[in-house]
SEBATOR-775281 format. One record per atom (N, C-alpha, C): residue number from 1; residue in three letters; chain; atom name; x, y, z. Coordinates in Angstrom, 3 decimals, decimal comma. Example, Ala and Ser with C-alpha at 12.3 -4.5 7.8 and 13.67 -1.06 7.14 Angstrom:
<recs>
<1; "ala"; "A"; "N"; <13,190; -5,690; 7,800>> <1; "ala"; "A"; "CA"; <12,300; -4,500; 7,800>> <1; "ala"; "A"; "C"; <13,200; -3,300; 7,800>> <2; "ser"; "A"; "N"; <12,850; -2,250; 7,080>> <2; "ser"; "A"; "CA"; <13,670; -1,060; 7,140>> <2; "ser"; "A"; "C"; <12,900; 0,030; 7,870>> 
</recs>
This chain:
<recs>
<1; "met"; "A"; "N"; <1,473; -15,723; -0,940>> <1; "met"; "A"; "CA"; <0,104; -15,980; -0,545>> <1; "met"; "A"; "C"; <-0,449; -17,147; -1,360>> <2; "thr"; "A"; "N"; <-0,529; -16,953; -2,672>> <2; "thr"; "A"; "CA"; <-0,986; -18,040; -3,535>> <2; "thr"; "A"; "C"; <-0,293; -17,924; -4,886>> <3; "asn"; "A"; "N"; <0,119; -19,008; -5,431>> <3; "asn"; "A"; "CA"; <0,715; -19,025; -6,763>> <3; "asn"; "A"; "C"; <-0,317; -19,408; -7,808>> <4; "asp"; "A"; "N"; <-1,534; -19,536; -7,395>> <4; "asp"; "A"; "CA"; <-2,613; -19,991; -8,257>> <4; "asp"; "A"; "C"; <-3,112; -18,829; -9,115>> <5; "asp"; "A"; "N"; <-2,794; -18,862; -10,416>> <5; "asp"; "A"; "CA"; <-3,223; -17,801; -11,316>> <5; "asp"; "A"; "C"; <-4,746; -17,769; -11,448>> <6; "thr"; "A"; "N"; <-5,400; -18,890; -11,185>> <6; "thr"; "A"; "CA"; <-6,865; -18,929; -11,214>> <6; "thr"; "A"; "C"; <-7,437; -18,003; -10,160>> <7; "thr"; "A"; "N"; <-6,818; -17,981; -8,987>> <7; "thr"; "A"; "CA"; <-7,249; -17,084; -7,916>> <7; "thr"; "A"; "C"; <-7,082; -15,637; -8,346>> <8; "ala"; "A"; "N"; <-5,929; -15,297; -8,889>> <8; "ala"; "A"; "CA"; <-5,681; -13,924; -9,337>> <8; "ala"; "A"; "C"; <-6,689; -13,505; -10,399>> <9; "arg"; "A"; "N"; <-6,958; -14,372; -11,358>> <9; "arg"; "A"; "CA"; <-7,943; -14,045; -12,402>> <9; "arg"; "A"; "C"; <-9,320; -13,816; -11,798>> <10; "ala"; "A"; "N"; <-9,709; -14,643; -10,841>> <10; "ala"; "A"; "CA"; <-11,017; -14,504; -10,201>> <10; "ala"; "A"; "C"; <-11,114; -13,182; -9,443>> <11; "val"; "A"; "N"; <-10,026; -12,794; -8,770>> <11; "val"; "A"; "CA"; <-10,001; -11,513; -8,058>> <11; "val"; "A"; "C"; <-10,068; -10,362; -9,061>> <12; "leu"; "A"; "N"; <-9,218; -10,413; -10,072>> <12; "leu"; "A"; "CA"; <-9,168; -9,331; -11,065>> <12; "leu"; "A"; "C"; <-10,510; -9,137; -11,761>> <13; "asp"; "A"; "N"; <-11,258; -10,208; -11,950>> <13; "asp"; "A"; "CA"; <-12,585; -10,102; -12,577>> <13; "asp"; "A"; "C"; <-13,557; -9,285; -11,725>> <14; "gln"; "A"; "N"; <-13,271; -9,147; -10,451>> <14; "gln"; "A"; "CA"; <-14,174; -8,422; -9,550>> <14; "gln"; "A"; "C"; <-13,734; -6,989; -9,264>> <15; "ile"; "A"; "N"; <-12,558; -6,617; -9,745>> <15; "ile"; "A"; "CA"; <-12,024; -5,278; -9,498>> <15; "ile"; "A"; "C"; <-12,408; -4,346; -10,645>> <16; "lys"; "A"; "N"; <-12,859; -3,148; -10,283>> <16; "lys"; "A"; "CA"; <-13,185; -2,116; -11,274>> <16; "lys"; "A"; "C"; <-12,030; -1,125; -11,330>> <17; "phe"; "A"; "N"; <-11,277; -1,204; -12,396>> <17; "phe"; "A"; "CA"; <-10,126; -0,340; -12,592>> <17; "phe"; "A"; "C"; <-10,545; 0,976; -13,226>> <18; "thr"; "A"; "N"; <-9,758; 2,037; -12,992>> <18; "thr"; "A"; "CA"; <-9,982; 3,314; -13,654>> <18; "thr"; "A"; "C"; <-9,657; 3,168; -15,144>> <19; "ala"; "A"; "N"; <-9,904; 4,215; -15,898>> <19; "ala"; "A"; "CA"; <-9,572; 4,206; -17,324>> <19; "ala"; "A"; "C"; <-8,067; 4,007; -17,535>> <20; "asp"; "A"; "N"; <-7,274; 4,377; -16,541>> <20; "asp"; "A"; "CA"; <-5,814; 4,200; -16,602>> <20; "asp"; "A"; "C"; <-5,385; 2,807; -16,158>> <21; "gly"; "A"; "N"; <-6,347; 1,951; -15,808>> <21; "gly"; "A"; "CA"; <-6,020; 0,594; -15,382>> <21; "gly"; "A"; "C"; <-5,572; 0,497; -13,939>> <22; "leu"; "A"; "N"; <-5,960; 1,464; -13,123>> <22; "leu"; "A"; "CA"; <-5,530; 1,502; -11,728>> <22; "leu"; "A"; "C"; <-6,717; 1,380; -10,777>> <23; "val"; "A"; "N"; <-6,410; 1,030; -9,539>> <23; "val"; "A"; "CA"; <-7,408; 0,965; -8,474>> <23; "val"; "A"; "C"; <-6,713; 1,442; -7,194>> <24; "pro"; "A"; "N"; <-7,381; 2,302; -6,391>> <24; "pro"; "A"; "CA"; <-6,754; 2,727; -5,137>> <24; "pro"; "A"; "C"; <-6,667; 1,572; -4,147>> <25; "ala"; "A"; "N"; <-5,560; 1,560; -3,402>> <25; "ala"; "A"; "CA"; <-5,344; 0,519; -2,403>> <25; "ala"; "A"; "C"; <-4,937; 1,166; -1,079>> <26; "ile"; "A"; "N"; <-5,644; 0,819; -0,038>> <26; "ile"; "A"; "CA"; <-5,345; 1,290; 1,307>> <26; "ile"; "A"; "C"; <-4,573; 0,187; 2,026>> <27; "ala"; "A"; "N"; <-3,447; 0,545; 2,633>> <27; "ala"; "A"; "CA"; <-2,678; -0,408; 3,428>> <27; "ala"; "A"; "C"; <-2,961; -0,144; 4,903>> <28; "gln"; "A"; "N"; <-3,331; -1,198; 5,608>> <28; "gln"; "A"; "CA"; <-3,676; -1,119; 7,024>> <28; "gln"; "A"; "C"; <-2,888; -2,165; 7,799>> <29; "gln"; "A"; "N"; <-2,324; -1,775; 8,927>> <29; "gln"; "A"; "CA"; <-1,612; -2,720; 9,784>> <29; "gln"; "A"; "C"; <-2,615; -3,738; 10,304>> <30; "his"; "A"; "N"; <-2,344; -5,010; 10,085>> <30; "his"; "A"; "CA"; <-3,321; -6,065; 10,352>> <30; "his"; "A"; "C"; <-3,692; -6,210; 11,818>> <31; "asp"; "A"; "N"; <-2,767; -5,981; 12,749>> <31; "asp"; "A"; "CA"; <-3,065; -6,246; 14,155>> <31; "asp"; "A"; "C"; <-3,533; -5,031; 14,939>> <32; "ser"; "A"; "N"; <-3,157; -3,827; 14,514>> <32; "ser"; "A"; "CA"; <-3,562; -2,614; 15,242>> <32; "ser"; "A"; "C"; <-4,709; -1,862; 14,574>> <33; "gly"; "A"; "N"; <-4,904; -2,109; 13,266>> <33; "gly"; "A"; "CA"; <-5,923; -1,376; 12,526>> <33; "gly"; "A"; "C"; <-5,448; -0,019; 12,027>> <34; "glu"; "A"; "N"; <-4,197; 0,338; 12,305>> <34; "glu"; "A"; "CA"; <-3,669; 1,633; 11,869>> <34; "glu"; "A"; "C"; <-3,646; 1,710; 10,341>> <35; "val"; "A"; "N"; <-4,217; 2,793; 9,796>> <35; "val"; "A"; "CA"; <-4,158; 3,027; 8,354>> <35; "val"; "A"; "C"; <-2,779; 3,603; 8,057>> <36; "leu"; "A"; "N"; <-2,039; 2,917; 7,189>> <36; "leu"; "A"; "CA"; <-0,655; 3,277; 6,918>> <36; "leu"; "A"; "C"; <-0,476; 4,193; 5,719>> <37; "met"; "A"; "N"; <-1,150; 3,877; 4,623>> <37; "met"; "A"; "CA"; <-0,913; 4,621; 3,388>> <37; "met"; "A"; "C"; <-1,976; 4,289; 2,344>> <38; "met"; "A"; "N"; <-1,995; 5,090; 1,307>> <38; "met"; "A"; "CA"; <-2,812; 4,824; 0,125>> <38; "met"; "A"; "C"; <-1,869; 4,832; -1,066>> <39; "ala"; "A"; "N"; <-2,038; 3,884; -1,949>> <39; "ala"; "A"; "CA"; <-1,249; 3,832; -3,180>> <39; "ala"; "A"; "C"; <-2,148; 3,257; -4,268>> <40; "trp"; "A"; "N"; <-1,586; 3,081; -5,432>> <40; "trp"; "A"; "CA"; <-2,340; 2,546; -6,570>> <40; "trp"; "A"; "C"; <-1,843; 1,154; -6,916>> <41; "met"; "A"; "N"; <-2,760; 0,335; -7,390>> <41; "met"; "A"; "CA"; <-2,400; -0,993; -7,899>> <41; "met"; "A"; "C"; <-2,958; -1,131; -9,312>> <42; "asn"; "A"; "N"; <-2,293; -1,958; -10,112>> <42; "asn"; "A"; "CA"; <-2,838; -2,347; -11,404>> <42; "asn"; "A"; "C"; <-2,928; -3,877; -11,404>> <43; "ala"; "A"; "N"; <-3,344; -4,449; -12,497>> <43; "ala"; "A"; "CA"; <-3,529; -5,900; -12,553>> <43; "ala"; "A"; "C"; <-2,222; -6,638; -12,265>> <44; "asp"; "A"; "N"; <-1,103; -6,158; -12,816>> <44; "asp"; "A"; "CA"; <0,175; -6,825; -12,595>> <44; "asp"; "A"; "C"; <0,602; -6,769; -11,129>> <45; "ser"; "A"; "N"; <0,397; -5,629; -10,480>> <45; "ser"; "A"; "CA"; <0,801; -5,519; -9,069>> <45; "ser"; "A"; "C"; <-0,082; -6,386; -8,183>> <46; "ile"; "A"; "N"; <-1,354; -6,515; -8,538>> <46; "ile"; "A"; "CA"; <-2,248; -7,402; -7,787>> <46; "ile"; "A"; "C"; <-1,790; -8,854; -7,951>> <47; "arg"; "A"; "N"; <-1,511; -9,250; -9,183>> <47; "arg"; "A"; "CA"; <-1,023; -10,621; -9,424>> <47; "arg"; "A"; "C"; <0,232; -10,900; -8,608>> <48; "glu"; "A"; "N"; <1,190; -9,976; -8,660>> <48; "glu"; "A"; "CA"; <2,448; -10,183; -7,949>> <48; "glu"; "A"; "C"; <2,226; -10,233; -6,433>> <49; "thr"; "A"; "N"; <1,389; -9,358; -5,918>> <49; "thr"; "A"; "CA"; <1,090; -9,346; -4,483>> <49; "thr"; "A"; "C"; <0,504; -10,676; -4,040>> <50; "leu"; "A"; "N"; <-0,467; -11,163; -4,787>> <50; "leu"; "A"; "CA"; <-1,103; -12,435; -4,434>> <50; "leu"; "A"; "C"; <-0,136; -13,611; -4,576>> <51; "ala"; "A"; "N"; <0,735; -13,557; -5,564>> <51; "ala"; "A"; "CA"; <1,666; -14,664; -5,807>> <51; "ala"; "A"; "C"; <2,807; -14,708; -4,796>> <52; "thr"; "A"; "N"; <3,300; -13,538; -4,386>> <52; "thr"; "A"; "CA"; <4,501; -13,505; -3,542>> <52; "thr"; "A"; "C"; <4,216; -13,293; -2,066>> <53; "gly"; "A"; "N"; <3,078; -12,667; -1,753>> <53; "gly"; "A"; "CA"; <2,788; -12,336; -0,359>> <53; "gly"; "A"; "C"; <3,497; -11,083; 0,117>> <54; "thr"; "A"; "N"; <4,198; -10,412; -0,781>> <54; "thr"; "A"; "CA"; <4,807; -9,111; -0,500>> <54; "thr"; "A"; "C"; <4,065; -8,077; -1,335>> <55; "val"; "A"; "N"; <3,648; -6,989; -0,688>> <55; "val"; "A"; "CA"; <2,787; -6,031; -1,389>> <55; "val"; "A"; "C"; <3,568; -5,265; -2,450>> <56; "cys"; "A"; "N"; <2,966; -5,187; -3,610>> <56; "cys"; "A"; "CA"; <3,518; -4,496; -4,770>> <56; "cys"; "A"; "C"; <2,462; -3,512; -5,261>> <57; "tyr"; "A"; "N"; <2,884; -2,293; -5,549>> <57; "tyr"; "A"; "CA"; <1,976; -1,254; -6,046>> <57; "tyr"; "A"; "C"; <2,407; -0,831; -7,447>> <58; "trp"; "A"; "N"; <1,646; 0,098; -8,020>> <58; "trp"; "A"; "CA"; <2,023; 0,735; -9,280>> <58; "trp"; "A"; "C"; <2,425; 2,164; -8,959>> <59; "ser"; "A"; "N"; <3,627; 2,546; -9,322>> <59; "ser"; "A"; "CA"; <4,099; 3,912; -9,116>> <59; "ser"; "A"; "C"; <3,715; 4,759; -10,325>> <60; "arg"; "A"; "N"; <2,808; 5,701; -10,109>> <60; "arg"; "A"; "CA"; <2,414; 6,590; -11,207>> <60; "arg"; "A"; "C"; <3,554; 7,511; -11,594>> <61; "ser"; "A"; "N"; <4,336; 7,975; -10,621>> <61; "ser"; "A"; "CA"; <5,426; 8,903; -10,930>> <61; "ser"; "A"; "C"; <6,566; 8,229; -11,687>> <62; "arg"; "A"; "N"; <6,836; 6,962; -11,374>> <62; "arg"; "A"; "CA"; <7,916; 6,233; -12,044>> <62; "arg"; "A"; "C"; <7,422; 5,438; -13,244>> <63; "gly"; "A"; "N"; <6,105; 5,207; -13,305>> <63; "gly"; "A"; "CA"; <5,542; 4,438; -14,408>> <63; "gly"; "A"; "C"; <5,962; 2,990; -14,417>> <64; "lys"; "A"; "N"; <6,097; 2,405; -13,203>> <64; "lys"; "A"; "CA"; <6,505; 0,998; -13,123>> <64; "lys"; "A"; "C"; <6,025; 0,391; -11,813>> <65; "leu"; "A"; "N"; <6,157; -0,930; -11,731>> <65; "leu"; "A"; "CA"; <5,803; -1,611; -10,493>> <65; "leu"; "A"; "C"; <6,698; -1,118; -9,365>> <66; "trp"; "A"; "N"; <6,088; -0,974; -8,193>> <66; "trp"; "A"; "CA"; <6,791; -0,484; -7,010>> <66; "trp"; "A"; "C"; <6,653; -1,540; -5,924>> <67; "arg"; "A"; "N"; <7,699; -2,278; -5,725>> <67; "arg"; "A"; "CA"; <7,718; -3,314; -4,702>> <67; "arg"; "A"; "C"; <8,068; -2,652; -3,385>> <68; "lys"; "A"; "N"; <7,062; -2,498; -2,538>> <68; "lys"; "A"; "CA"; <7,218; -1,743; -1,296>> <68; "lys"; "A"; "C"; <8,424; -2,255; -0,524>> <69; "gly"; "A"; "N"; <9,357; -1,337; -0,255>> <69; "gly"; "A"; "CA"; <10,547; -1,672; 0,511>> <69; "gly"; "A"; "C"; <11,756; -2,055; -0,315>> <70; "glu"; "A"; "N"; <11,628; -2,096; -1,655>> <70; "glu"; "A"; "CA"; <12,754; -2,562; -2,463>> <70; "glu"; "A"; "C"; <13,974; -1,654; -2,353>> <71; "ser"; "A"; "N"; <13,761; -0,361; -2,094>> <71; "ser"; "A"; "CA"; <14,924; 0,518; -1,925>> <71; "ser"; "A"; "C"; <15,125; 0,932; -0,472>> <72; "ser"; "A"; "N"; <14,068; 0,920; 0,333>> <72; "ser"; "A"; "CA"; <14,169; 1,392; 1,720>> <72; "ser"; "A"; "C"; <14,291; 0,268; 2,748>> <73; "gly"; "A"; "N"; <13,878; -0,935; 2,368>> <73; "gly"; "A"; "CA"; <13,848; -2,035; 3,321>> <73; "gly"; "A"; "C"; <12,605; -2,048; 4,194>> <74; "gln"; "A"; "N"; <11,715; -1,089; 3,998>> <74; "gln"; "A"; "CA"; <10,493; -0,964; 4,799>> <74; "gln"; "A"; "C"; <9,365; -1,716; 4,088>> <75; "thr"; "A"; "N"; <9,324; -3,010; 4,271>> <75; "thr"; "A"; "CA"; <8,446; -3,873; 3,486>> <75; "thr"; "A"; "C"; <7,063; -4,048; 4,106>> <76; "gln"; "A"; "N"; <6,161; -4,546; 3,283>> <76; "gln"; "A"; "CA"; <4,807; -4,893; 3,718>> <76; "gln"; "A"; "C"; <4,533; -6,340; 3,330>> <77; "lys"; "A"; "N"; <4,372; -7,184; 4,327>> <77; "lys"; "A"; "CA"; <4,016; -8,585; 4,113>> <77; "lys"; "A"; "C"; <2,494; -8,670; 4,097>> <78; "leu"; "A"; "N"; <1,943; -9,263; 3,067>> <78; "leu"; "A"; "CA"; <0,494; -9,377; 2,932>> <78; "leu"; "A"; "C"; <-0,068; -10,360; 3,948>> <79; "val"; "A"; "N"; <-1,081; -9,922; 4,693>> <79; "val"; "A"; "CA"; <-1,796; -10,786; 5,629>> <79; "val"; "A"; "C"; <-3,166; -11,141; 5,060>> <80; "asp"; "A"; "N"; <-3,826; -10,157; 4,445>> <80; "asp"; "A"; "CA"; <-5,143; -10,391; 3,848>> <80; "asp"; "A"; "C"; <-5,356; -9,395; 2,714>> <81; "phe"; "A"; "N"; <-6,022; -9,828; 1,665>> <81; "phe"; "A"; "CA"; <-6,317; -8,996; 0,494>> <81; "phe"; "A"; "C"; <-7,832; -8,896; 0,378>> <82; "arg"; "A"; "N"; <-8,356; -7,672; 0,463>> <82; "arg"; "A"; "CA"; <-9,801; -7,455; 0,419>> <82; "arg"; "A"; "C"; <-10,144; -6,361; -0,582>> <83; "trp"; "A"; "N"; <-11,412; -6,321; -1,001>> <83; "trp"; "A"; "CA"; <-11,895; -5,229; -1,836>> <83; "trp"; "A"; "C"; <-13,286; -4,867; -1,363>> <84; "asp"; "A"; "N"; <-13,684; -3,645; -1,677>> <84; "asp"; "A"; "CA"; <-14,951; -3,140; -1,156>> <84; "asp"; "A"; "C"; <-16,141; -3,639; -1,972>> <85; "cys"; "A"; "N"; <-17,328; -3,253; -1,519>> <85; "cys"; "A"; "CA"; <-18,578; -3,740; -2,108>> <85; "cys"; "A"; "C"; <-18,743; -3,348; -3,571>> <86; "asp"; "A"; "N"; <-18,134; -2,244; -3,984>> <86; "asp"; "A"; "CA"; <-18,226; -1,811; -5,378>> <86; "asp"; "A"; "C"; <-17,081; -2,334; -6,235>> <87; "gly"; "A"; "N"; <-16,095; -2,932; -5,608>> <87; "gly"; "A"; "CA"; <-14,941; -3,454; -6,335>> <87; "gly"; "A"; "C"; <-13,994; -2,378; -6,826>> <88; "asp"; "A"; "N"; <-14,134; -1,142; -6,286>> <88; "asp"; "A"; "CA"; <-13,307; -0,054; -6,795>> <88; "asp"; "A"; "C"; <-12,261; 0,462; -5,804>> <89; "thr"; "A"; "N"; <-12,090; -0,244; -4,702>> <89; "thr"; "A"; "CA"; <-11,041; 0,086; -3,732>> <89; "thr"; "A"; "C"; <-10,559; -1,200; -3,082>> <90; "ile"; "A"; "N"; <-9,248; -1,296; -2,935>> <90; "ile"; "A"; "CA"; <-8,628; -2,472; -2,320>> <90; "ile"; "A"; "C"; <-8,167; -2,118; -0,913>> <91; "leu"; "A"; "N"; <-8,263; -3,084; -0,016>> <91; "leu"; "A"; "CA"; <-7,704; -2,973; 1,321>> <91; "leu"; "A"; "C"; <-6,706; -4,106; 1,490>> <92; "val"; "A"; "N"; <-5,442; -3,753; 1,706>> <92; "val"; "A"; "CA"; <-4,449; -4,771; 1,989>> <92; "val"; "A"; "C"; <-4,104; -4,688; 3,470>> <93; "leu"; "A"; "N"; <-4,363; -5,771; 4,170>> <93; "leu"; "A"; "CA"; <-3,957; -5,867; 5,567>> <93; "leu"; "A"; "C"; <-2,539; -6,404; 5,554>> <94; "val"; "A"; "N"; <-1,633; -5,673; 6,197>> <94; "val"; "A"; "CA"; <-0,212; -5,972; 6,068>> <94; "val"; "A"; "C"; <0,466; -6,080; 7,432>> <95; "asp"; "A"; "N"; <1,631; -6,686; 7,399>> <95; "asp"; "A"; "CA"; <2,548; -6,630; 8,525>> <95; "asp"; "A"; "C"; <3,679; -5,722; 8,058>> <96; "gln"; "A"; "N"; <3,663; -4,481; 8,527>> <96; "gln"; "A"; "CA"; <4,615; -3,461; 8,106>> <96; "gln"; "A"; "C"; <5,933; -3,635; 8,845>> <97; "thr"; "A"; "N"; <7,027; -3,660; 8,102>> <97; "thr"; "A"; "CA"; <8,364; -3,621; 8,687>> <97; "thr"; "A"; "C"; <8,861; -2,191; 8,584>> <98; "gly"; "A"; "N"; <9,152; -1,568; 9,720>> <98; "gly"; "A"; "CA"; <9,636; -0,187; 9,719>> <98; "gly"; "A"; "C"; <8,518; 0,801; 9,452>> <99; "val"; "A"; "N"; <8,882; 1,919; 8,857>> <99; "val"; "A"; "CA"; <7,922; 2,989; 8,580>> <99; "val"; "A"; "C"; <7,269; 2,767; 7,216>> <100; "ala"; "A"; "N"; <6,046; 3,245; 7,070>> <100; "ala"; "A"; "CA"; <5,332; 3,084; 5,802>> <100; "ala"; "A"; "C"; <5,491; 4,292; 4,884>> <101; "cys"; "A"; "N"; <5,757; 5,456; 5,458>> <101; "cys"; "A"; "CA"; <5,769; 6,696; 4,674>> <101; "cys"; "A"; "C"; <7,180; 7,065; 4,226>> <102; "his"; "A"; "N"; <7,280; 7,554; 3,002>> <102; "his"; "A"; "CA"; <8,583; 7,964; 2,468>> <102; "his"; "A"; "C"; <9,172; 9,163; 3,215>> <103; "thr"; "A"; "N"; <8,359; 9,822; 4,049>> <103; "thr"; "A"; "CA"; <8,856; 10,941; 4,852>> <103; "thr"; "A"; "C"; <9,541; 10,466; 6,115>> <104; "gly"; "A"; "N"; <9,535; 9,139; 6,354>> <104; "gly"; "A"; "CA"; <10,143; 8,577; 7,546>> <104; "gly"; "A"; "C"; <9,201; 8,478; 8,734>> <105; "arg"; "A"; "N"; <7,916; 8,727; 8,487>> <105; "arg"; "A"; "CA"; <6,911; 8,596; 9,542>> <105; "arg"; "A"; "C"; <6,274; 7,217; 9,459>> <106; "his"; "A"; "N"; <5,671; 6,791; 10,567>> <106; "his"; "A"; "CA"; <5,100; 5,447; 10,613>> <106; "his"; "A"; "C"; <3,978; 5,275; 9,601>> <107; "asn"; "A"; "N"; <3,148; 6,314; 9,414>> <107; "asn"; "A"; "CA"; <2,115; 6,263; 8,380>> <107; "asn"; "A"; "C"; <2,092; 7,579; 7,630>> <108; "cys"; "A"; "N"; <1,361; 7,595; 6,523>> <108; "cys"; "A"; "CA"; <1,317; 8,778; 5,658>> <108; "cys"; "A"; "C"; <0,274; 9,812; 6,095>> <109; "phe"; "A"; "N"; <-0,507; 9,482; 7,102>> <109; "phe"; "A"; "CA"; <-1,591; 10,373; 7,527>> <109; "phe"; "A"; "C"; <-1,198; 11,122; 8,790>> <110; "phe"; "A"; "N"; <-0,177; 11,988; 8,650>> <110; "phe"; "A"; "CA"; <0,365; 12,725; 9,786>> <110; "phe"; "A"; "C"; <-0,062; 14,191; 9,799>> <111; "asn"; "A"; "N"; <-0,864; 14,602; 8,825>> <111; "asn"; "A"; "CA"; <-1,412; 15,961; 8,798>> <111; "asn"; "A"; "C"; <-2,840; 15,915; 9,304>> <112; "ala"; "A"; "N"; <-3,213; 16,898; 10,137>> <112; "ala"; "A"; "CA"; <-4,551; 16,922; 10,716>> <112; "ala"; "A"; "C"; <-4,939; 18,359; 11,036>> <113; "val"; "A"; "N"; <-6,184; 18,535; 11,391>> <113; "val"; "A"; "CA"; <-6,647; 19,831; 11,877>> <113; "val"; "A"; "C"; <-6,711; 19,747; 13,398>> <114; "arg"; "A"; "N"; <-6,014; 20,644; 14,061>> <114; "arg"; "A"; "CA"; <-6,020; 20,721; 15,514>> <114; "arg"; "A"; "C"; <-6,273; 22,174; 15,913>> <115; "asp"; "A"; "N"; <-7,240; 22,368; 16,768>> <115; "asp"; "A"; "CA"; <-7,594; 23,720; 17,224>> <115; "asp"; "A"; "C"; <-7,837; 24,655; 16,045>> <116; "gly"; "A"; "N"; <-8,499; 24,132; 15,003>> <116; "gly"; "A"; "CA"; <-8,883; 24,950; 13,857>> <116; "gly"; "A"; "C"; <-7,770; 25,285; 12,888>> <117; "ala"; "A"; "N"; <-6,633; 24,604; 12,996>> <117; "ala"; "A"; "CA"; <-5,508; 24,899; 12,101>> <117; "ala"; "A"; "C"; <-4,808; 23,608; 11,695>> <118; "pro"; "A"; "N"; <-4,175; 23,616; 10,514>> <118; "pro"; "A"; "CA"; <-3,394; 22,449; 10,105>> <118; "pro"; "A"; "C"; <-2,254; 22,200; 11,092>> <119; "ala"; "A"; "N"; <-2,004; 20,916; 11,351>> <119; "ala"; "A"; "CA"; <-0,940; 20,550; 12,280>> <119; "ala"; "A"; "C"; <-0,330; 19,217; 11,867>> <120; "val"; "A"; "N"; <0,935; 19,055; 12,146>> <120; "val"; "A"; "CA"; <1,629; 17,783; 11,957>> <120; "val"; "A"; "C"; <1,509; 17,035; 13,280>> <121; "ile"; "A"; "N"; <0,949; 15,821; 13,231>> <121; "ile"; "A"; "CA"; <0,665; 15,094; 14,472>> <121; "ile"; "A"; "C"; <1,574; 13,882; 14,695>> <122; "ala"; "A"; "N"; <2,537; 13,673; 13,807>> <122; "ala"; "A"; "CA"; <3,490; 12,565; 13,979>> <122; "ala"; "A"; "C"; <4,865; 13,027; 13,526>> <123; "glu"; "A"; "N"; <5,834; 12,721; 14,323>> <123; "glu"; "A"; "CA"; <7,204; 13,135; 14,019>> <123; "glu"; "A"; "C"; <7,898; 12,106; 13,124>> <124; "val"; "A"; "N"; <8,942; 12,543; 12,476>> <124; "val"; "A"; "CA"; <9,771; 11,663; 11,653>> <124; "val"; "A"; "C"; <10,465; 10,661; 12,570>> <125; "glu"; "A"; "N"; <10,369; 9,375; 12,222>> <125; "glu"; "A"; "CA"; <11,018; 8,316; 13,007>> <125; "glu"; "A"; "C"; <12,367; 7,935; 12,425>> <126; "ile"; "A"; "N"; <12,473; 8,008; 11,101>> <126; "ile"; "A"; "CA"; <13,721; 7,677; 10,405>> <126; "ile"; "A"; "C"; <13,960; 8,742; 9,347>> <127; "asp"; "A"; "N"; <15,138; 9,312; 9,331>> <127; "asp"; "A"; "CA"; <15,491; 10,326; 8,336>> <127; "asp"; "A"; "C"; <15,388; 9,697; 6,941>> <128; "pro"; "A"; "N"; <14,603; 10,322; 6,040>> <128; "pro"; "A"; "CA"; <14,485; 9,782; 4,676>> <128; "pro"; "A"; "C"; <15,834; 9,580; 3,973>> <129; "glu"; "A"; "N"; <16,834; 10,385; 4,315>> <129; "glu"; "A"; "CA"; <18,179; 10,197; 3,747>> <129; "glu"; "A"; "C"; <18,754; 8,835; 4,133>> <130; "asp"; "A"; "N"; <18,417; 8,380; 5,349>> <130; "asp"; "A"; "CA"; <18,885; 7,060; 5,789>> <130; "asp"; "A"; "C"; <18,152; 5,950; 5,078>> <131; "leu"; "A"; "N"; <16,910; 6,225; 4,647>> <131; "leu"; "A"; "CA"; <16,112; 5,228; 3,937>> <131; "leu"; "A"; "C"; <16,497; 5,102; 2,463>> <132; "tyr"; "A"; "N"; <16,714; 6,253; 1,845>> <132; "tyr"; "A"; "CA"; <16,880; 6,278; 0,384>> <132; "tyr"; "A"; "C"; <18,243; 6,751; -0,083>> <133; "gly"; "A"; "N"; <19,077; 7,204; 0,856>> <133; "gly"; "A"; "CA"; <20,438; 7,645; 0,513>> <133; "gly"; "A"; "C"; <20,438; 8,906; -0,185>> 
</recs>
């Protein structure tokens, strides 16, 4: 997207991080508007995302940068980087390759309430074993 560190610094100055140095990030498919997933970003993942144009998150469970698709091949190409009016939530508009969810579904929001009960509303498209071995 941009290799200009001045841009990254200007963006980071407007983001309000948690005490842990994180900010929630929503990934949305740029052309359909489909909400794909929510993950966390830190300053380093924001810098890398802006510099490379490939979305990078912070994995709380692994304690390291998580380059979306590095093990599964299901990448997110950055189309637009936005933040909300309070600066405490990021919206990344992406071009998703493959599925976004580690469960093998197109998005992570496949649980819903239907007829007054919890229901799964999207089927697995790719077996997670095929994604992660």
